[in-house]
Biopython code that builds the backbone (N, CA, C, O; Angstrom):
import numpy as np
from Bio.PDB.StructureBuilder import StructureBuilder

atoms = [
    (1, "MET", "N", (-0.044, -53.553, -32.324)),
    (1, "MET", "CA", (-0.733, -52.724, -31.334)),
    (1, "MET", "C", (-0.181, -51.578, -30.774)),
    (1, "MET", "O", (-0.676, -50.756, -30.002)),
    (2, "ARG", "N", (1.546, -51.691, -31.569)),
    (2, "ARG", "CA", (2.085, -50.138, -31.321)),
    (2, "ARG", "C", (1.812, -48.691, -32.161)),
    (2, "ARG", "O", (2.112, -47.552, -31.800)),
    (3, "VAL", "N", (1.279, -49.038, -33.147)),
    (3, "VAL", "CA", (0.846, -48.291, -34.128)),
    (3, "VAL", "C", (0.277, -47.466, -33.907)),
    (3, "VAL", "O", (0.564, -46.271, -33.834)),
    (4, "VAL", "N", (-1.201, -48.350, -33.680)),
    (4, "VAL", "CA", (-2.638, -48.093, -33.242)),
    (4, "VAL", "C", (-2.118, -47.209, -32.319)),
    (4, "VAL", "O", (-2.000, -46.031, -32.658)),
    (5, "SER", "N", (-1.735, -47.610, -31.053)),
    (5, "SER", "CA", (-1.741, -46.499, -30.004)),
    (5, "SER", "C", (-0.941, -45.502, -30.002)),
    (5, "SER", "O", (-1.070, -44.491, -29.312)),
    (6, "GLU", "N", (0.123, -45.786, -30.949)),
    (6, "GLU", "CA", (0.390, -44.606, -30.819)),
    (6, "GLU", "C", (0.073, -42.999, -31.414)),
    (6, "GLU", "O", (0.438, -41.906, -30.981)),
    (7, "GLY", "N", (-0.915, -43.441, -32.803)),
    (7, "GLY", "CA", (-2.188, -42.700, -33.357)),
    (7, "GLY", "C", (-3.138, -42.511, -32.609)),
    (7, "GLY", "O", (-4.101, -42.140, -33.281)),
    (8, "VAL", "N", (-3.404, -42.585, -31.390)),
    (8, "VAL", "CA", (-4.091, -42.336, -30.935)),
    (8, "VAL", "C", (-3.910, -41.577, -29.124)),
    (8, "VAL", "O", (-4.704, -41.336, -28.215)),
    (9, "ASN", "N", (-2.742, -41.455, -29.279)),
    (9, "ASN", "CA", (-2.168, -40.899, -28.133)),
    (9, "ASN", "C", (-1.894, -39.222, -28.361)),
    (9, "ASN", "O", (-1.806, -38.205, -27.672)),
    (10, "SER", "N", (-1.800, -39.748, -30.211)),
    (10, "SER", "CA", (-1.242, -38.474, -30.980)),
    (10, "SER", "C", (-2.580, -37.773, -31.074)),
    (10, "SER", "O", (-2.758, -36.641, -31.523)),
    (11, "LEU", "N", (-3.491, -38.587, -30.594)),
    (11, "LEU", "CA", (-5.235, -37.291, -30.927)),
    (11, "LEU", "C", (-5.969, -36.666, -29.280)),
    (11, "LEU", "O", (-6.928, -35.956, -28.975)),
    (12, "LEU", "N", (-4.607, -37.595, -28.341)),
    (12, "LEU", "CA", (-5.392, -37.375, -26.999)),
    (12, "LEU", "C", (-5.029, -35.955, -26.736)),
    (12, "LEU", "O", (-4.027, -35.505, -27.291)),
    (13, "GLY", "N", (-5.812, -35.129, -25.866)),
    (13, "GLY", "CA", (-5.116, -33.904, -25.049)),
    (13, "GLY", "C", (-6.340, -33.893, -24.942)),
    (13, "GLY", "O", (-7.139, -34.818, -25.086)),
    (14, "PRO", "N", (-6.697, -31.584, -24.380)),
    (14, "PRO", "CA", (-8.239, -31.688, -24.045)),
    (14, "PRO", "C", (-8.724, -31.989, -24.165)),
    (14, "PRO", "O", (-9.297, -32.843, -23.488)),
    (15, "GLY", "N", (-9.098, -31.340, -25.700)),
    (15, "GLY", "CA", (-10.351, -31.433, -26.560)),
    (15, "GLY", "C", (-10.859, -32.222, -26.832)),
    (15, "GLY", "O", (-12.057, -32.292, -27.105)),
    (16, "MET", "N", (-9.851, -33.261, -26.827)),
    (16, "MET", "CA", (-10.044, -34.791, -27.230)),
    (16, "MET", "C", (-10.186, -35.569, -25.877)),
    (16, "MET", "O", (-9.736, -35.321, -24.758)),
    (17, "GLY", "N", (-11.217, -36.927, -26.509)),
    (17, "GLY", "CA", (-11.221, -38.101, -26.355)),
    (17, "GLY", "C", (-11.154, -38.938, -26.563)),
    (17, "GLY", "O", (-10.527, -39.002, -27.620)),
    (18, "VAL", "N", (-11.637, -40.645, -25.952)),
    (18, "VAL", "CA", (-11.084, -42.128, -26.283)),
    (18, "VAL", "C", (-11.255, -42.420, -25.433)),
    (18, "VAL", "O", (-10.711, -42.177, -24.356)),
    (19, "LEU", "N", (-12.791, -43.564, -25.959)),
    (19, "LEU", "CA", (-13.282, -44.136, -25.559)),
    (19, "LEU", "C", (-13.052, -45.697, -26.020)),
    (19, "LEU", "O", (-13.048, -45.634, -27.250)),
    (20, "ILE", "N", (-12.859, -47.067, -25.634)),
    (20, "ILE", "CA", (-11.602, -47.735, -25.411)),
    (20, "ILE", "C", (-12.287, -48.998, -24.512)),
    (20, "ILE", "O", (-12.360, -49.242, -23.307)),
    (21, "ILE", "N", (-12.854, -49.820, -26.031)),
    (21, "ILE", "CA", (-13.384, -50.467, -24.967)),
    (21, "ILE", "C", (-12.409, -52.433, -25.646)),
    (21, "ILE", "O", (-12.144, -52.678, -26.823)),
    (22, "THR", "N", (-12.155, -53.316, -24.540)),
    (22, "THR", "CA", (-11.499, -54.497, -25.012)),
    (22, "THR", "C", (-11.681, -55.233, -23.530)),
    (22, "THR", "O", (-12.364, -55.625, -22.584)),
    (23, "HIS", "N", (-11.024, -55.136, -23.894)),
    (23, "HIS", "CA", (-11.060, -57.545, -22.722)),
    (23, "HIS", "C", (-9.654, -57.754, -22.842)),
    (23, "HIS", "O", (-9.448, -58.950, -23.050)),
    (24, "TYR", "N", (-8.403, -56.963, -22.788)),
    (24, "TYR", "CA", (-7.756, -57.491, -23.144)),
    (24, "TYR", "C", (-6.282, -56.364, -22.092)),
    (24, "TYR", "O", (-6.144, -55.204, -22.479)),
    (25, "GLN", "N", (-5.482, -56.795, -21.043)),
    (25, "GLN", "CA", (-4.778, -55.014, -20.795)),
    (25, "GLN", "C", (-3.499, -54.557, -21.026)),
    (25, "GLN", "O", (-2.765, -53.751, -20.454)),
    (26, "ARG", "N", (-3.359, -55.572, -22.428)),
    (26, "ARG", "CA", (-1.770, -55.689, -23.106)),
    (26, "ARG", "C", (-2.194, -54.294, -24.019)),
    (26, "ARG", "O", (-1.387, -54.183, -24.942)),
    (27, "ILE", "N", (-3.594, -52.796, -24.042)),
    (27, "ILE", "CA", (-3.455, -52.414, -25.020)),
    (27, "ILE", "C", (-3.157, -51.337, -24.256)),
    (27, "ILE", "O", (-2.777, -50.229, -24.635)),
    (28, "LEU", "N", (-3.410, -51.844, -22.836)),
    (28, "LEU", "CA", (-3.024, -50.516, -21.777)),
    (28, "LEU", "C", (-1.351, -50.656, -20.751)),
    (28, "LEU", "O", (-0.966, -50.515, -19.591)),
    (29, "ASN", "N", (-0.843, -50.993, -22.010)),
    (29, "ASN", "CA", (0.223, -50.944, -21.714)),
    (29, "ASN", "C", (0.700, -49.186, -22.401)),
    (29, "ASN", "O", (1.116, -48.157, -21.868)),
    (30, "TYR", "N", (0.432, -49.501, -23.517)),
    (30, "TYR", "CA", (0.732, -48.278, -24.767)),
    (30, "TYR", "C", (-0.262, -46.994, -24.261)),
    (30, "TYR", "O", (0.112, -45.844, -24.033)),
    (31, "ILE", "N", (-1.535, -47.496, -24.164)),
    (31, "ILE", "CA", (-2.173, -46.225, -24.759)),
    (31, "ILE", "C", (-2.907, -45.737, -22.986)),
    (31, "ILE", "O", (-4.131, -45.804, -22.880)),
    (32, "LYS", "N", (-2.344, -45.431, -22.145)),
    (32, "LYS", "CA", (-3.306, -44.346, -20.376)),
    (32, "LYS", "C", (-3.710, -44.325, -20.390)),
    (32, "LYS", "O", (-4.064, -43.495, -21.228)),
    (33, "PRO", "N", (-5.199, -45.207, -19.467)),
    (33, "PRO", "CA", (-6.519, -44.697, -19.045)),
    (33, "PRO", "C", (-6.293, -43.273, -18.192)),
    (33, "PRO", "O", (-5.296, -42.640, -17.843)),
    (34, "ASP", "N", (-7.701, -43.105, -18.042)),
    (34, "ASP", "CA", (-7.698, -42.059, -17.024)),
    (34, "ASP", "C", (-8.207, -43.019, -15.605)),
    (34, "ASP", "O", (-7.779, -43.024, -14.451)),
    (35, "PHE", "N", (-9.814, -44.162, -16.582)),
    (35, "PHE", "CA", (-10.567, -44.385, -15.924)),
    (35, "PHE", "C", (-11.126, -45.972, -16.124)),
    (35, "PHE", "O", (-12.174, -45.773, -16.737)),
    (36, "ALA", "N", (-11.092, -46.388, -16.073)),
    (36, "ALA", "CA", (-10.714, -48.108, -15.492)),
    (36, "ALA", "C", (-12.811, -48.741, -15.726)),
    (36, "ALA", "O", (-13.485, -48.366, -14.767)),
    (37, "HIS", "N", (-13.715, -49.633, -16.930)),
    (37, "HIS", "CA", (-14.570, -49.594, -15.872)),
    (37, "HIS", "C", (-14.905, -51.250, -16.264)),
    (37, "HIS", "O", (-14.597, -51.870, -17.282)),
    (38, "VAL", "N", (-15.496, -51.606, -15.303)),
    (38, "VAL", "CA", (-15.825, -53.073, -15.593)),
    (38, "VAL", "C", (-17.800, -53.332, -16.247)),
    (38, "VAL", "O", (-18.919, -53.072, -15.804)),
    (39, "LEU", "N", (-17.427, -53.741, -17.043)),
    (39, "LEU", "CA", (-19.226, -54.116, -17.560)),
    (39, "LEU", "C", (-19.387, -55.476, -17.501)),
    (39, "LEU", "O", (-18.535, -56.364, -17.453)),
    (40, "VAL", "N", (-21.252, -55.559, -17.515)),
    (40, "VAL", "CA", (-21.723, -56.975, -17.231)),
    (40, "VAL", "C", (-22.449, -56.887, -17.005)),
    (40, "VAL", "O", (-23.006, -56.475, -15.987)),
    (41, "ASP", "N", (-22.918, -57.495, -18.486)),
    (41, "ASP", "CA", (-23.960, -57.939, -18.433)),
    (41, "ASP", "C", (-24.748, -56.382, -19.075)),
    (41, "ASP", "O", (-25.948, -56.310, -18.807)),
    (42, "GLY", "N", (-24.343, -55.564, -19.623)),
    (42, "GLY", "CA", (-25.049, -54.174, -19.910)),
    (42, "GLY", "C", (-24.317, -53.098, -19.491)),
    (42, "GLY", "O", (-24.150, -52.048, -20.112)),
    (43, "ARG", "N", (-23.542, -53.628, -17.560)),
    (43, "ARG", "CA", (-23.982, -52.471, -16.808)),
    (43, "ARG", "C", (-23.040, -52.324, -15.910)),
    (43, "ARG", "O", (-22.870, -53.198, -15.060)),
    (44, "ILE", "N", (-22.284, -51.210, -15.951)),
    (44, "ILE", "CA", (-21.055, -50.945, -14.901)),
    (44, "ILE", "C", (-20.797, -51.559, -13.737)),
    (44, "ILE", "O", (-21.279, -50.964, -12.773)),
    (45, "VAL", "N", (-20.082, -52.752, -13.432)),
    (45, "VAL", "CA", (-20.610, -53.083, -12.275)),
    (45, "VAL", "C", (-18.803, -52.589, -11.697)),
    (45, "VAL", "O", (-18.577, -52.874, -10.520)),
    (46, "LEU", "N", (-17.782, -51.994, -12.381)),
    (46, "LEU", "CA", (-16.916, -51.364, -11.463)),
    (46, "LEU", "C", (-16.068, -50.368, -11.998)),
    (46, "LEU", "O", (-15.693, -50.689, -13.126)),
    (47, "ASP", "N", (-15.768, -49.633, -11.741)),
    (47, "ASP", "CA", (-14.977, -48.175, -12.290)),
    (47, "ASP", "C", (-14.047, -48.508, -11.148)),
    (47, "ASP", "O", (-14.280, -49.178, -10.142)),
    (48, "GLY", "N", (-12.238, -47.501, -11.766)),
    (48, "GLY", "CA", (-11.831, -47.330, -10.575)),
    (48, "GLY", "C", (-10.406, -46.596, -11.998)),
    (48, "GLY", "O", (-10.837, -46.175, -13.071)),
    (49, "GLY", "N", (-8.956, -46.585, -11.724)),
    (49, "GLY", "CA", (-8.281, -46.030, -12.588)),
    (49, "GLY", "C", (-7.270, -46.898, -13.442)),
    (49, "GLY", "O", (-7.883, -47.911, -13.780)),
    (50, "PRO", "N", (-5.964, -46.925, -13.936)),
    (50, "PRO", "CA", (-5.742, -47.836, -14.527)),
    (50, "PRO", "C", (-5.754, -48.925, -14.092)),
    (50, "PRO", "O", (-6.142, -49.947, -14.658)),
    (51, "GLU", "N", (-5.068, -48.729, -12.402)),
    (51, "GLU", "CA", (-5.171, -50.093, -11.251)),
    (51, "GLU", "C", (-6.195, -51.303, -11.587)),
    (51, "GLU", "O", (-5.846, -52.476, -11.459)),
    (52, "LEU", "N", (-7.870, -50.813, -12.156)),
    (52, "LEU", "CA", (-8.654, -51.721, -11.878)),
    (52, "LEU", "C", (-8.103, -52.863, -13.176)),
    (52, "LEU", "O", (-8.073, -54.056, -12.874)),
    (53, "ALA", "N", (-7.648, -52.406, -14.713)),
    (53, "ALA", "CA", (-6.701, -53.216, -16.139)),
    (53, "ALA", "C", (-7.038, -53.936, -15.271)),
    (53, "ALA", "O", (-8.040, -54.590, -14.979)),
    (54, "LEU", "N", (-5.480, -53.629, -14.632)),
    (54, "LEU", "CA", (-4.167, -54.441, -13.498)),
    (54, "LEU", "C", (-4.719, -55.510, -12.529)),
    (54, "LEU", "O", (-4.133, -56.311, -11.801)),
    (55, "GLU", "N", (-6.085, -55.262, -12.755)),
    (55, "GLU", "CA", (-7.167, -55.884, -11.296)),
    (55, "GLU", "C", (-6.987, -57.347, -12.330)),
    (55, "GLU", "O", (-6.307, -58.373, -12.298)),
    (56, "VAL", "N", (-7.993, -56.764, -13.195)),
    (56, "VAL", "CA", (-8.993, -57.516, -13.515)),
    (56, "VAL", "C", (-8.324, -58.708, -14.494)),
    (56, "VAL", "O", (-8.820, -59.831, -14.585)),
    (57, "GLU", "N", (-6.975, -58.227, -15.296)),
    (57, "GLU", "CA", (-6.205, -58.857, -15.467)),
    (57, "GLU", "C", (-5.826, -60.503, -15.229)),
    (57, "GLU", "O", (-6.032, -61.554, -15.836)),
    (58, "GLU", "N", (-4.926, -59.940, -13.567)),
    (58, "GLU", "CA", (-4.281, -60.221, -12.173)),
    (58, "GLU", "C", (-5.749, -61.636, -11.794)),
    (58, "GLU", "O", (-5.517, -62.802, -11.475)),
    (59, "ARG", "N", (-6.971, -61.080, -11.952)),
    (59, "ARG", "CA", (-8.028, -61.572, -11.163)),
    (59, "ARG", "C", (-8.939, -62.844, -11.810)),
    (59, "ARG", "O", (-9.339, -63.927, -11.383)),
    (60, "GLY", "N", (-9.066, -61.892, -13.433)),
    (60, "GLY", "CA", (-10.259, -62.774, -14.062)),
    (60, "GLY", "C", (-11.373, -62.491, -14.212)),
    (60, "GLY", "O", (-12.047, -62.230, -13.216)),
    (61, "TYR", "N", (-11.890, -62.451, -15.381)),
    (61, "TYR", "CA", (-13.826, -61.620, -15.549)),
    (61, "TYR", "C", (-13.939, -62.770, -14.900)),
    (61, "TYR", "O", (-13.034, -62.411, -14.147)),
    (62, "GLU", "N", (-14.260, -64.006, -14.421)),
    (62, "GLU", "CA", (-15.199, -65.004, -13.932)),
    (62, "GLU", "C", (-15.639, -64.639, -12.787)),
    (62, "GLU", "O", (-16.845, -64.489, -12.590)),
    (63, "LYS", "N", (-14.636, -64.421, -11.770)),
    (63, "LYS", "CA", (-15.199, -63.840, -10.708)),
    (63, "LYS", "C", (-15.171, -62.800, -10.250)),
    (63, "LYS", "O", (-14.956, -62.797, -9.038)),
    (64, "ILE", "N", (-15.438, -60.867, -11.202)),
    (64, "ILE", "CA", (-16.125, -60.579, -11.448)),
    (64, "ILE", "C", (-17.956, -60.191, -11.442)),
    (64, "ILE", "O", (-18.884, -59.748, -10.766)),
    (65, "ILE", "N", (-17.546, -60.780, -12.812)),
    (65, "ILE", "CA", (-19.230, -61.561, -13.167)),
    (65, "ILE", "C", (-19.792, -62.098, -12.385)),
    (65, "ILE", "O", (-20.993, -61.891, -12.209)),
    (66, "GLN", "N", (-18.824, -63.287, -11.402)),
    (66, "GLN", "CA", (-20.649, -63.759, -10.231)),
    (66, "GLN", "C", (-20.659, -62.849, -9.117)),
    (66, "GLN", "O", (-21.758, -62.439, -8.744)),
    (67, "GLU", "N", (-19.663, -62.480, -8.547)),
    (67, "GLU", "CA", (-19.998, -60.851, -8.195)),
    (67, "GLU", "C", (-20.921, -59.866, -8.347)),
    (67, "GLU", "O", (-21.399, -59.486, -7.278)),
    (68, "ALA", "N", (-21.246, -59.436, -9.128)),
    (68, "ALA", "CA", (-21.760, -58.642, -10.109)),
    (68, "ALA", "C", (-23.163, -59.594, -10.136)),
    (68, "ALA", "O", (-24.150, -58.876, -9.977)),
    (69, "ARG", "N", (-23.430, -60.728, -10.264)),
    (69, "ARG", "CA", (-24.669, -61.187, -10.546)),
    (69, "ARG", "C", (-24.778, -61.630, -8.913)),
    (69, "ARG", "O", (-25.893, -61.799, -8.419)),
    (70, "ALA", "N", (-24.063, -61.733, -8.446)),
    (70, "ALA", "CA", (-24.623, -61.826, -7.038)),
    (70, "ALA", "C", (-25.163, -60.459, -6.019)),
    (70, "ALA", "O", (-25.916, -60.614, -5.057)),
    (71, "ALA", "N", (-24.684, -59.313, -6.399)),
    (71, "ALA", "CA", (-25.052, -58.899, -5.931)),
    (71, "ALA", "C", (-26.291, -58.011, -6.250)),
    (71, "ALA", "O", (-26.810, -57.257, -5.427)),
    (72, "THR", "N", (-26.861, -58.245, -8.012)),
    (72, "THR", "CA", (-27.895, -57.871, -8.127)),
    (72, "THR", "C", (-28.845, -58.698, -8.076)),
    (72, "THR", "O", (-29.923, -58.235, -8.450)),
    (73, "THR", "N", (-28.843, -60.620, -7.484)),
    (73, "THR", "CA", (-29.686, -61.930, -7.398)),
    (73, "THR", "C", (-30.481, -61.082, -6.780)),
    (73, "THR", "O", (-29.813, -60.213, -6.221)),
    (74, "PRO", "N", (-32.330, -60.874, -6.544)),
    (74, "PRO", "CA", (-33.341, -60.910, -5.481)),
    (74, "PRO", "C", (-32.898, -62.292, -4.585)),
    (74, "PRO", "O", (-32.647, -63.440, -4.952)),
    (75, "ALA", "N", (-32.911, -61.865, -3.686)),
    (75, "ALA", "CA", (-33.262, -63.162, -2.332)),
    (75, "ALA", "C", (-34.202, -63.454, -1.665)),
    (75, "ALA", "O", (-34.118, -64.370, -0.847)),
]
sb = StructureBuilder()
sb.init_structure("model")
sb.init_model(0)
sb.init_chain("A")
sb.init_seg("    ")
for serial, (resi, resn, name, xyz) in enumerate(atoms, 1):
    if name == "N":
        sb.init_residue(resn, " ", resi, " ")
    sb.init_atom(name, np.array(xyz, "f"), 0.0, 1.0, " ", f" {name:<3s}", serial, name[0])
structure = sb.get_structure()
């Protein structure tokens, strides 16, 4: 993971962006994101900065998924 992240970090710059899709916060110990988004059922339900990845790591996905689905379920 460290070797891959070093390669990614070497490419980052004003003319190059990177999209990382992961279920694990650990890669973000090596690659610092500018933005983080949580997708549920193909929709972005939360976005934020690097702190969002830590929040998801602490809370888990299940609660976020439940909240997202509750918010989109018609009454």
